[in-house]
C-alpha positions, 0 to 999 in steps of 0.5 A, a space after each residue: 633801716 640798718 645802721 650801715 649802707 652797703 655800696 657795691 662798687 662795679 668791680 664787686 658787682 662783677 666779681 660777686 656775680 662770678 663768685 656766686 655762679 662758681 660757688 652756689 653752695 655759698 649763696 646763703 653764707 654770702 647773703 648772711 655776711 652782707 646782712 651782718 655787715 649792714 647791722 654791725 661790721 664789728 660782729 665777731 662772726 665776720 672776723 673783720 680785720 685790717 689789711 696791709 701792704 697795697 690794701 692798707 686802709 681796707 678791711 676784710 671779712 670772712 665768708 668761710 675759712 677760704 673766702 673773703 670780702 674786701 671792704 672799706 669802712 666809712 664810719 662817719 657816713 655809715 657806708 661800707 664799700 664792697 670792693 672784692 670777693 673771692 678766695 684768700 689768695 685772689 682778694 689779697 693779690 
């Protein structure tokens, strides 16, 4: 069992479905990022970084140069809440 549990919020489920439908070429990358998050959110390939402004308290990881997943890390409970997925401009709005 992976050390972290991914919690898909309702918004993330809806946005992920739309995102994967529009970007079929990124399905493998998307799955790979989620798998790496479960194992080690600090993996350098994820490029985990804290967010500021209205998203303070959340972090983002990269799927590719243009696309991000916004998350909340709850280290004490071993949970990672998935909030949003999309282009850089979309998720940081």
